[in-house]
N, C-alpha and C positions, 0 to 999 in steps of 0.2 A: 407467359412465363415471366417470372421475376428476374431481377438482376441486381448486381452490386456495381455502383458507378465508380469504378476504380480510376485513380489518377496517381501513378506510382513514382514519386520523386526519388525515393531511396534506390529504386532499381535503375535509375538513370545515373547513379554515381558509378565510379570505376569498378571493374570486376573484383578488385582485391578487397572490397568491402563485404563481400558475400559470395556464396555459391548458389547458383540457381538450382532449386531443389523442389520437386513436386511432393506433396504429401503422399503417404502410402495408403492405399485403399484398405478398408476394413470389411469384415465378413457380413455382418447384419446390423447396420446402423439403425438406431432408434432414437426418437426425440426425448430429451429430458426437460429442457426449458428453452424458451425464447424470451429475451428482454425486449418486449414490444415497444416501450417508449424510446429506448436507445436505438432500436432498429429504425424507427420512424425518423428520429433526429439525424441518423446517418444516411437517410434517403433510401432505405431498404424496406421493401414491403414485408411486414412481419408475418402476414398470412403465407406468403411464399416461403419465408425462412422456416416456418413451422411445417411446411409441406414436405413430402418425400424428396422433392428436388432440393429444397433448402437443406434438409437433413443430410443429403448426400454431399453437399458442399462443405458443411461443417465437419463431417466425418472424414473428408479428404478423398472421397470416392469420385468426385467431379470437381474439376478446376474450372471456375466460372470464366466467362469471356472477360477480357481485359485484365484478369489477374496475372501477376508475374511472380509466382512463388519463389521465395529465396530463404536461405538460412544465413543470418548475419554472423560475422566473425567478431570476436572481442577477446580481451584478456581479463585479468582481474586478480586482486588480492582476496584469497579465501582464508578466513580466520588468520589473517596476517601474513600468509605465505603467497608469494606471487606465482601465478600460473600464466605463462606467456601466451597460451592459446586456449581459449574456451570456445564460446560460440553457441549458437542455437542447436543444442543437442537433441531436443525433442519438440522443437517448434519450427513452424514455417510461416513467414510473413506472406500472406496472400497478396496484399497490396494496401493502398491507402484510399480513403474517401475524403472529400471536402464537403462540409456541411453548408447549408444555405447561409449561415452567418460567417462563412469563410474559415472555419476551423478545420485543420487537417488531422486525420486520425489513422493510425495503423489498424489493420485487422489481421490478427495473428492466430494461427491454430496451434494449440498446445496439446501434446500427446499424439502428434500426427505422423509419427514414425521416425526412423533413423535418418541422420544427416551426416555429412563428413565430419561434424563436430561432436558426434555422439560418444566418442571415446569408448567404444565397445558396448554401449548401452543399446536398449531396444527402441529408444525414442518414443516410448508409449507412456501413458499415464494411467494409473489405477483410477477407479471411479471416485474414491475418497478424496484425493487432492483436488479433483475437479469440483466436487460438491463444496469443499472447503473454500477454494478460491472464489467460486461464484458467490457464495454467501458473504464472505469477508469483503470482497472488493465492492459489492453492491451496498453492503452496510457502510463502508467507508464513504461512498458517494452520498448516501443519505445523511451521514454525520457531517458532511461538508468538508471532508478531508481529501485533498487531491489524491487520486488513485487511478490505476488501470481499472477497466470495467469488464463485465461479462456480457457478451452479446448473445451467446447461445451455448448450450451443451448437449451432447448426444452420447449415447452408449454405443459401443462398437460391436457387441456380440462376440467378443473375443476376450480371453483371459490374459492378464499381464502377470508375468512370473516375477514375484519378489521373494519374500521368505516363504510364501505359499501363493497359489494362484488367486488372483483378484480380478473381478470384472473390470474391463477397460472403458475409458471414456475419452472424449476430445472436447475441449472448450475453445470457443472463439473469444479471444481477448482483444480489447480495444485500448489503445494508448495514444497519447499525443505524439509519441514516437517511442521506439525501444532503444534509443541511443543511450549508452551507459558511460559512466566514468571509465569502465574497462574498455570501451571502444576506443577512447583516446589513448589509453595505456598501450593497447595493442600496436598502434602505429608508432607511438613514441619510442617504445622499446625496440622496434625494428629499424628505427632511423628513417622512417618513411615520412619525411617532412612535408613533401608535397601533398600526400594523402591526409596528413594531420591538418594542413592548411585548408584543404577542401572540406574536411569534416567540420572544422571550426566554423567556416563560413556558412556551411549548410545548417549546422545546429543553431547558430545565432539567428539566421533568417527564419528558420522554422519555429523556434521557441521564443525568441526575444527580438522580434523585428523592430521594436522601438529603439533598439540599440544598434541598428544596422549602420548608422552614420557616426558611430563613436570613433574618435581618433585612433584608439587602439582596440580593435574589435575583439581579438582574443582575450584581452584583459576584461573587456565589457562582458564577454561570455562567462569568464570565470567569476566575476562579481555577481552576475545574474544567477548563476547556479548556486553560489554560496548563499545568497539571499533566499532563494526558493527552498533550499534544504534546511536552512535555519527555521523558516516558518513551518515546514513539514514536520520536522522532528519535535518542535515545540508542541504541535498539535497531537502527535503520538503520546507525548509525555502527559499532556493534560487529560488524556482519556485512558491512561493505564495500559497502553498498547505496547507489546514487546514483539519486535519484528523477527528476531531469531537468527537471521542470516544477513547481516549488514555488510556483506562483501562488496567490493567496489563494482563488481559486475551486477549487483542488485540495487544500484543507485542510479536512477534515471536523470539525465540532464534536464529534463522538463520539470522535475520536482514532484513527480507522482510516486505514490507508494507502489511497489511492484514486488512480486514473488511472495505469495501467501502460504508457503509450505509449512514450516514449523512455527508460524506466528501465533499469537494468542493475546486476548485481553485478560488481565489478571483479575481474579476474584478477590481473595484476601490481599491486602496491600503488603508488599515487601519490596524494598528498594533494590535488593539483589536478586529479584525473581528471574528465573530462567525456565523456559519450557522446552526449547529445542533439544532434541535428543542428540544432535551432532555438536552442540555447544557445550562440550564436556568441562571446559574451564571457566565458563561464565563470561567470555569475552563480550558477548552481546546482551548481557543482563540489562534489565530495565534502566537502572541508574547510569549505565555506561553509554547509553545510546548517543547523547550529545557529544561526548568525547570521541566516540567512534566516527560519527559523522564528520567531525572536525578533522580527524586523521584521514578519512577517505578523501575529503576535499583537498587536503595537502597533496595527495597522490595525483589528483587532477591538475593542480597547479604545477607540479613537477612535470607532468606530461606536456603541458602547454608552454613550458619554459622557452623552447626554441622559437615559438611564435610571438612571445611577449616583447622580445627585443633581440636584435641580432647579436648584441653583446650579452653574455651570460652575467657579467658583473652588473649590468643594468636590469636584466630580466629577474634576477633573484629577489632584489628588494621589492619589485612590483608584485611578484607572486607572494612574497612573505606578508606584505601589507594587506593583500586581499584575504589571505587565509587568516591573518590575525583579526580580521573584522568579524569572523564567525561568532566567537563567544558573545560579543556585545549584541549582535543581531539576534542570536538565539535567546539571550536573556531578555531582550526587549519583547520578543514574540511570546516567550514563556510567561513573562510578567503580565502581559495583556490577557493571555489565556487564563492565568490564575486570578487576575482581577475579576474577570467575568464569572469564574467558578465560585468565588467567595462573595460576589455581590458588591464589589468595590469599583469606583471610577478608575482608580489606578493603584498600583502597589507603591507605597512609600517605604522609606527605610525601616521605620518601626514595624511595618507589616511583615517583614521577612521573618522575624521571630515568631509572629503569630502563625504564619504558614508552616514554618519548620516544626513548631510544636504540634500542629494539627497532624502532620504526616507522622511524627513520632508516636502520637497517640494511635493513629490508624494501625501502625505496625505493631505496637505493644498490645493493642486490644484485638488484633487479628480481624479488623473490620473489612467489609467488602468495599472496594474502592468506589465502584459506580454508585451503589446505594447510599454510601456515606455522603457523597456530594449531592445526590438527589435529595437526601433528607435536609441538607443545608438549604437548598432551594425551597423546600416545603416550609421550613422554619422561617425563612425570610418572607415568604408569602403569607404565612400564618392563617391558612384556610383549611386546616386539616391535613391528613396524610393518606396517600394512596398506598404507600409501601410499608405502613405501620405493622402489618402482620409479619413482615420479614426483616425489618430493620428498625432499630432505635439506638441512639447513642447510649453507651454505658455511663454509669455515674462518674467514671474517670474523666468524662468530657465536660462536666458541669462548670468547672472554673473556666475552661477554654471557651465554652459557649457564651458565658457571661461577658468575657473579654471581647469576643467577636460581636456580640450585640451592641456593646458600647461603641465599638469601632464603627458599626453601621450608622449609629446616630450622628456621627461626625462626618459622614460621607455625603457628597453633594447629590448623588443620584436620588431621584424620586422613587418611592416604593414600587410604582408601576414599571418604571424603566429597569430598576434593579431586578425585579422578579422575572421580567422577560429575558434580560441578559443571562440570568442564572439558568433559566429553563433551557435556553439555547446553548448553554455551555455544559450542562449536566444531563446527559441522556438517561432515560430509564430503561431503554431496551438496547442491549449490545449483543453481538453474536457470542454468547457465553459458550465456553469450551464444551461443556457437557451436552448442550443442546445441539451444537454443531456435530459432535460425535454421534448423538442420537440420530441425526439426519443421515450421517454417513453410514452407520450400521444398517439402518433400514434400507438404504439405497443399495449397498453392497450385498447384503445378505438376502434381501427379499425382492430386490428391484422395485421397491416401494418408495416413491418420491413424495408422498404426502407430507411427511415431517419436514422435508426440504422446502417445499412450497409454502407451508404454513409459517415456518420460521422466517423465510424470506419476506413474506407479506407483512409480518409484524415489524421487521427491521426497516421497512420503507419509511416509517415516520418515528424515529427513535426518541424524539423529544416530547411526544404527546402521550399521556397516559391513556391506555385502552384496557378496559376491564377484560375483554375477551383474550387479551394477550398477557394477562397478569402472570401466568406461569413462566413466561419467558424472562420476567424480571427477577425471578427467584434464584438466589445463589444455589450452588450444588449441595446436595446432602453429602456427608463424608464419603459414602460409597460411590458417589458420582464424580468426585473431584478428578480432573484430568491433570496428571502430573507431567506428562511428556507429550510433545507434538512432534510430528515426523515429516521429513521431506519426501516428496512423491517419487524421487528417483531411486 
C-alpha cells in the first residue's frame, strides 16, 4: 500500500488558526489525472496515487495515515471591501510533506465539501474549475512562474448545483504554504497580537529562513513578501496574464500564484482587459495589477504594525518605507523581463518610448500579445517563422521594427545569447482561453478528458515549437473568443 509522508507543522500551531475538519466523502470517485513527476518529487508513489486507494484519498473518501485535515481561517479585502472572516470554505489541508531537498509543501484538497467557513455554500467544485486550475497552474510551472501546482484530480460521481447541475470534481493542490495576506489581517483585526507574532515567526521560518536572524524579523518578513510579489506580478505582466481576483486572501506570503478561477491570458492586447465575470468595474484589469499588488501589500504592512515596533510612531515609518519600496522593485523586475522579451541586455531610458510605442501599436492593431512577442524572437533569430500562417506584423509596425533593429545593433548581447533569452521570455504555447474551455466542455459534457490531457502535454514545454501542437498556438476565431471567465463557487 502506498502512503503520503506527512509532517504537519501548521497543525501544530494553536487551535485558533484553523478548525480540524475531515473532507466529506463522495459517491463514485474516478481518476482524471495524476501529476506523476510532482508525486515522485513529493515522495508519493504515483502508481498508488492513480490506484483506487489513491483516488479515494484525493476524493476525500479516505483520510490517509498521518494526515491531520483542517480548514484554515483568514480574512481579506475582496474587491476593496474588508471581510473579517473568510477561511477555507471548500478546501481541506490534508497535511504537509518535506521533499528530499528539504522543501516543505502543503497538500490541500479543493472541492472536498463544507467547512465551518463555507458561509452557506456546499464546499464543492464543479469539474470545470478543477480542469482550469490544473491546466493553468501546471502551465505556470512550465513557464517558470511561481505557482501552486496540481498533484491530482478526480471526478466525484455527483452533481454540483450552480445555475444548473454540473459534474463535480476534487483537486489536490500543492503549495509552499497557503498562508495569505488575509491570514495576517484576521489576527490583526481581532487584536490577537500573540497569534500574529506566532504566525509571523512561523511564516518567516517557513518561507524566508535566510532572514531568521534579522534584527527586526517582522520587518524582514514584510520586505521579503514585498520583493516576492514584485517579481511575481512583473512576470504576470510580461506574459499578458490577468489574475482576475487579486483580493488579499488570494495573495500568498510565499509569492506563488494562487486561485485560478476567473483568470486568463489575453489574446488581443488591451491594457484595460478584464475577463472576470465578478470584476464588474475593472478593479483587477491587466494594467491595474501592479497598483493593486502595492495596495494589498500596504494592508499586510498595516496588519504587521504592532510587531514592527512597540511604538506606533516608530512602526509606521518602518512600514511605509517597506511599502514604498515596491514600485522600484516591481519596475526593476519588469524592466528585466521586458529586456529579455525585446532582446536587450537592459532597458535604458530611451528604450521606454520604444516599448511604449510597441504596446500602443499592439493595442491599435489588435495584435495577439503572445504571438507578437514570439514573432519578435523569430525576427531577431532571422531563421524563418513557425507562426507565419497565423501572425505577421502589419505595415503599421514597419517604422517601429526599423527602430528596434537599429537598437539591437547597439546592444552588447551576442546574437546567440539574444535569441536564447528571447526564446525563454516569449512562449509560443500558453493555455489559451478557448482551448481551456474546449477541454472543460468535453470533460463536463462527455466525461471525455482527451482534450485536457492533450493540451496539458503541449503546455509542458511552452517555449519550444512543436509541429504537432501547432493548433494550440493559434488565436481564437471570432466565434471562439472567450469574453468572460467565472469563479467556481
